[in-house]
N, C-alpha and C positions, 0 to 999 in steps of 0.2 A: 723213164730212167728206173733204175733200180736202187733200193736201199736195203738196209740190213736192220733188223730187229735187235735191240739192245735192253728192251726191258718189257716185261709183261705183268700187268697189274688187272687181272679179271679181264674185262670188257675192253680195257685200254693197254694199247701197246706204244712204245717209243721206237721209232726206227731213225738210224742216222743215213747219212748220204742222200737227203731229201731236199737239198737247197732249191730245186727247181719246181716243186710243187706248190699249189695256192691253197689258200684256205677253202675248206670244204670240198676239195678234190676228193674224187672216189679213188680208192686203191685195192689192189689185190694183195692179200697176205699169205705167205707162205706157198708151198706147191699145191695146197688144196684150194688156193684163189678164193680166200675168204673175203667177204666183201667189208671194207672199212671206209671211214671218212675222216679225212683230216680236220681237227679241231683246235690245234694250238701249234704254232711255229716258233722254234727257238733255234737261230742260227740253220744249221743243216739237219736239225732234229725237228722232228714231226711227231706230235702226239696225235693217235689215231683211235677212234672209237670203233669196234668191230661190231658188226651187226649179227655175228654168229658166235657160237660156241668156242671159247680160245683154249680148251685143255689140249695138253700134248702139243703146243707150240713152244719152242725154245728160241733163246738168242742166236742170231746167226742166220736165221731164216730170211729170205728175201721179201722185199715189199715193192710192188710195181704200181706206178702211178698209171692212172687212165687219162689224166689230164682234162677230166670233165668233172662237173659236180653232179651230185646225187640228183638224179632226173627221173620222171615217170612218163611212160608211153602213153598217149592220149589218141584215141581212135576209135572206130567201131569195135564192139565187143567188150567194152568195159561194164556195161549194164549187165546186172545179174552176176558180176563178177565177185568172187571171195578171195581177198589178197592178204599177205602179211604185210607187216609195217614197211618194208621197201618194195611193195608192189609186185610180189612173187606171188602167182595164182596157186592157191593151196590144193587144188584139185591136180595140178600137174605136178606138185612136189610130192603128192602122196604117192602117183603112179612111179615116180623116179626113186623114192626112198622108204615108202611105206608109211606106217602111222607116225613115227619120230622122224621129224624133219633132218635129213643128213645136212653135212657141211659142204659149201662150196659149190651147190648145186647152181648151174646157171640156166635159168628159165625165162623166156620172153614173156612180159606180163600180156601182151596180146598174141592172138593166134595169126601168124603171119603167113599162112597157108590158106586159110579160110577166104573164100571169095564173096563179095558183097555186091548186091546191085546198086552201082551208083547212077543216080538221076541227076543230071545237070539241071539247074535253074537260071545258069546264065549262058551266054552266047558267045562264040567268037567276035571280036571286035568291042565288046564291053568293056568299060573301064572299071577296074577293081582296086579296092585298097584294102589294107590289113584288117581283118575282122568281118569282111563280107562273105555272105554264104554263098558258094558257087555250086552247091549240089547237096543233095540227101542221100542217106541211106536208112532203110527201114530195118533198125536194129531188133525190134520185136514187135508184137501187136500193140504196144503202148507208145514206144519211145521212137521218133523220128531223129537219127542222128545227123545233125547238120554240118557239113564239112566248110571248114573257113579257110580264107586266106591268111597264111600266118602273118603276125605283127610286124610291120616293117616292110612288108612288100607292096607295091603300089605298080600300077602300069595298065596295060591293055591286054586283054586275053587274046592269044595266038593260037590255041588250041584247047579243045575240051574233048575228053574220051569217056563215053557213057559204057553202059553195059557190067559185067562181071570184073571186077578188080579187088586185087589183096591190098592190104593197108599200104603197102611198099609200092605198088603201081603208080605210074603217073596219070593223073586225072585231068590235069590242066597245066598250061604253061603261060606265064605273065612275062611281057617284055617292058622293062621300066623305061623312064624317059632317057636314060643313057644308052639303050640299045641291048641291054643285057637280058638274058632269058633266065627266069625262074621257074623250076618245076615242081609242082604242088602235088604231093601225096595225099593220102587219108590219115597219115600218121603225123604227129607232131610230138616232140620231146620238151619237156620243160623243167627247168632245175625248181625243185620243191621249196627252196628257201626264198624264192623270188616271186612276188605277187604277179599275176597276169595283168597286162595294162588294160584299161578302160579309159573312156573319153572324159567322164565326168560322174562324180560320186553325187547322188541325189539324197535328200531328206526324205525318210519313209513316212508313207502317208497311208497305208493300207495293211490291215491287221493279216497276220498268218494264223487262219483258222484252225484249231488244234481239234475241236471236238470235246474238249475237257472244260466243264462248266467254270470251275474255279479259275483256270487260265483265261478263257476267253471273255468272260464276264468281268472278273475282278483285276486280273494282272496280265492283260494282252501283250503279245510281242508283235512287232511290226515285220512285215517282210523286209529283210536286209536288216534286222535287228540282232541284238545278242543278248543272251541270257544265261544266267547260271542256276543250277539245281544243286544248292548244298545240302547236306544232310547227313546225320550219323548212320552208323550200320544198321540196315534193316528197317530203314525209313522209307524206302521204296524210289529210290533216284532210278535205279534201272528201269522199274516198271513204268515210271513217268516217261523216261526217254524212249521205252518200247512203243508206248502209247503215242507219244508224238512221231515217231518214226512211222507208226502204222496209219494214223490218221490225220496228221498235219496237211494242211492245204499247200503243198509243194508238189512241183512236178517231179522232182528227183530226190531221193533220199541218200545221203552218204552217211553210213553208221561206221565210227570209229570205235573199237573196243580196244581201249589203251591200258594194257597191265590188268584187265580185270579178269575175275575165274573163267576158266575154260567152259564151266558148265552153264554160264551166263550166256557166252557166245554160241554154244550150242543149242541153246533155247532159241535164240535168234535164227540161228540157220535152219532149225527145225521147223520153226513158226511160220516165217515169212514165205515160204513157197505155198503154204496152204492157206494163208490168209488171202481173203477176197479184197481188193481195193475197191471202196466204195465209189471212187469216180469213174473207174474203167470196167468194173466187174471181173477184171484179170487178176492173178495173183500178184501179191504186194511186191514180189521179187524182181518183177519185171519193169521197176522204175528205181530200184535199190542196188547202191555198190556197198560192199562189206569189206571193211578192213579189220582182219583179227590179229591183234598182238597181244595175246593172253599173258598172264603173270608168270608161268613157266618159260615163256619165250626169253631170248637174250634182252638184257634191260636196255642196252643202247638203242635198239630197235624201236622202241616206246617213243623215242624222242624224235624219230623219223616219221613215225606212223600218223602224228597229227598233221605234219606238213604235206605227207602224201595225201591225206583225206581233203584237206583244204585246197590242194592244188586240182585234184579231180573235180571238185565242187566248182571252183572257178571256170574249169573249161566248160562246164555245162551250162553255167551263168552266161559264159560269152556266146552260146547258143541262142540265148534268150529265154532259158528256162528260170523258174524259181526253184532254188536248190535249198534244201535243208541239211545241214551237217550236224551230227549228234557225237559229241567226244565224251566217251565214258571210260576213264574219268580222267580229268585234268591233273587231279592230286597224284595218280600214278606216274604221269608223264613228269611231274614236277620233281617225283622221287626220283626218277631216273636222271634228271638233270642235277640233282644233289648227289647222286653217287658218283657220276662223271666229274663232277667239279671237285669232289673230294678226292677222287683218284688222281686229278690233276694237280692237287695241293694249292688250290686257290683259297685265297682268303675268304672263310664262310661269313655268310651274313645271318640273318636271324633264323634260329633253330636250324643252323647248318645250311640252309639253302643259299644258292650262290645269290652274289649281290644283284646280278642282273635277271632275276626271276621275274620281276614286275614287266621289265620291257620285252622278255620272250613271250610272256603271257599277252601283253599287247599286241605284239607282232602277229599273234595267230588271230585274236578277236577282230583285229583292225582290217584283216582281210575279208570279213564279212562286209555286207553292204548292199544298196540298190544303187545300181549304177547304169549309166547311158553308155551303150557298148561302143567299140570301134566300128567303124564301117561307114558306107555312105547313107544307109538309113537309119531312122532314129528308134533302134530296138533298145527294150530294156531288160536288164535281168538281175536276179538278187541271189545273195547268199545268205541266209540265216544261220547263226552259229548257236547252238545251245550246248553248254558244257557242264557235265556234273563235276562237282567238287566232294570230296571224302574227307572233311577235317576229322583227324583223329579224336575219338570221344566225343565228336558234335562240338567241338571248340571253334566257334566261328573266329576267334582272335588269331587263329594260327595264320602264317604268312600268305599261303595260297589262296585262302578265302578272303583275306584283306585285299590282297593284289587283285583277285578277281573282281571284287566289289567295286573297286576303283575304276575299272574299265567296262563292265556291263551296264546296261540301262534297265534290265528286268532282272529281279531276286525271288526266285521260288525258293522260300526257305522251309525245308521239311521238318516236321516235329515229331521227334520220337514219341512225346505223349499221345499225339493223335495217331500215330501207327499202332501204339498198343492198346488203343482203344479201336482199333480196325476201322479207323475213319481214312479212306484212301479216295483220290490222292490227299497224302497227309501235308499238304501245303498250308502252312500257318498263316491265316488271312490277317494276323495282327502284326506279323512281323515281315511279311513279304511286301514288295512293291512293284510299280511299272511306272517308267518315266515316259512312256508311250502312250499313257491314257489319255491325255489332254489332247495331243497330236492327233490321236484316232478318233475322238469324239465326233467330229464332223462326219467321218465315214460312216459311223454308226447311225447318226442321225438321218443321212442320206440314203443309206442302203439297208437298214434293218427297221428302224421306226424312229419317228421324230422324237419321242419321249423316252427312247432306250436308255440313254445317259441319266435321266432323273430316276430311273427305276435302279439303275446299277448305284447311284450314289444313295438312294434310300437303303438299298441292302446293305452297305458298308456301314451306314450310320446305325443301323439297328445292330450289327455285329459289333460295333464298337460299344454300343450303350449296354449290351449284354455283358462284355468284358468288365464294365464299371459295376453293374448290378450284381455280378458274381461274387463280389468282394462281401456285399451286404448278405447275400443268400447263405454264403459259407459261415458268416459270422452268427445270424439271428434265423436263418431259415426263409423259405419262399413265402410262407404265410404272412411274413412282416412286409410285404411288398404291396404297394398300391395296386389297384386292378390294371391300370394303364401300364404300369411296370411289369406286371404278371404277364398282360398280353403280348409285351415286347419280348419277354424272356421265351415265350412259346413260339413267337414268329421267328426268333433268331434259331430257335431249336429245329424250325421247319426249314429254314435257307441251309442250316448245316447238314441235317439229315435227308432232307429231301430233295436239295438243289445241289449243295457242293459236294456231298458224297456222292460218289461214282464208281460202279463195278466195272472194273476192266475186263471180267471175263464173262459178263452178261451179254448176250447177242445184241439186245437193244439198248442198254444203258451205257455201254462201252464208248458210244460216240453219240454227240448231239449237234444237229445243225445249228447255225445261228437263230433260224426261225424258230426252232423248238426252245432254245435257250430264252429268248425272248418271250415266248408263250408261258413257259414255267416260272420265269422270274416275274411276270406281270401277275400271274396267278396268285404267287405267295403274296406280294406286296399288296394287290388290290384286295387279298383277304385281311390283310392286317389294316388297311385304310377303313374297310367296310366293317371290320369288327370294332374299330375306335370309333365309328359313328354309333355302332349298337350300344356301346359303352356310355355314350353320352346321352342316349335314351334310356339309361339306367338299366340295360340288360345286365345280366351277371355274367362274369368271366366263365364260370362252369358252363353255362348255357352256350356261350359263344364256342366254347372249345369242344363242345359235344355235338355240334351239327354235323350231319352224314358227309357234307362236301368235303370237309377237312381230310378225311380217310381217303378220298379220291384224289385230293391234291397231294397227299403223301405217296400215292401209288403212279402220280402222273409222269414220272422218270422212265416208266416202263411203257409207255405209249409210243408204239412205232411211228416213225417219220411219215408213213403213209397215212396214218389216221390222226394228223395234227389237228383237224377241225374238232376233236374231241374236248380239247381245251376251252373251246368257246361254250361248250355246254356245260363243262364243270364250273366255269367262271358264271354263267348265268344261274346254275344250280345254288352256287355258294352265296351269291348276292340275294336271290329270292329267300333262301333260308335264314339269311342274317336279317333282312328286312322284315321277316315274320316274328322276330323275337319282341316281346313285350318287355316292359320294365319289371325289374324283379319286385316291385311294391305292387304291381297290378295296374299302374296307370299307363 
């Protein structure tokens, strides 16, 4: 059916004669066929957010409904893809329109002509149900793309076709209990605003190791968990997300640049193909999907980009992969919501954001989780969601930050003061928290070391004691402290500078395995405990702080993973040197 434009307000248009359309239907606007989505219906009038530039449009131009919601194409070819907010491949857009994206360009998200080698894992006669894997395609050296039976299809395989196939070719046929045939291709389409189904949501029990010591040790995130990275401008939100994308213990990375500066996305596009994945030795891009919706792109597409990213993440989760999605940043996404809400003339909520801001954020984060998948086998997959938040002026009381904190279970609060001291990651250990710590403690005990949790608790206690002593130091100076308190302050400094501080651009220090993190933390805390024993033997603080082993402890972060046995040598040297200290009065 066709309607006519009666009002244009930036990316929002109003069309009449649209009585047969449904909410969130995709429409084509004007003769240029601009892509839009219905976001409000009043009688025969539809309010439509247009995902492309609306300049030069005028009243009276036609609007045609596709009678389908905004959907993404899911199939072989997604990995290494670089898309805009509505899943148009940017490399194809460049070929068609040059450096500036033209309007009304229709490009398939996947290559429908490329042939993939389909290898069946099921045979004719097998019973299958939605979610079952019937074959695989080798997408690249790292990722095996698993072809699944669509949800809702159940029956017996009556045909399986192996060999070179396009995403549109039939690879299998299923006959249901009523005798109806369902023909299966490697391509699935899924509406982005609807979560993909699963059998059961499970409780997270295993950490997603990031290689970042302040995160893994003090504020861990579980596989299938949700985290927020809020912080003021220049505090390192984007670098933290880049580090997580590079080194996190996830099979697939979906990175959504939502309304961020174009040069930041350019850094990602330039870096990832040249970064080596520590798990596979292959370029990191070979397990990554990028969605780039920069700040100069149409504002309405920001809103779609988040949903596009989470839907792609769910698709790989359904194959049994552990997926991490980075959203940078949800504040820009919320600003797009606010602009569209204002143009719709809705009643504004706090600071002009729509009243449904909290529910929209929850819809996004609640699609993360670790789940038991559909299908006849007991496969498990997970989506871990990490969203950056950019509060204006670093004001954490603003609505987006507060709504996010009510949803997420991990809060990595970035500090402008730490960033100004060049302490990165600038995660404030006094303001941040993780609600997964207790739940994951058993995993650390079983898989890292039985005493790992006690060392972690000791480090947190020393940092908190430092914060209390810092008030005294500022008032009367370090000399007023007792020897034990001076030792606590020096140990806290060692934890901050030698352990929590991490150089993202250093070849060795950029990533620390859990084994290395444990060895480093044990070294610092054991040094503190042995130093306390030396104090009780009346050794002086100055003698304790001047032992040569302390310098080696400070440089231990630069010990390569392959030389991890060096930590035992440093620990032995440290204990020997502290044990040789005599009391300061000669006894």
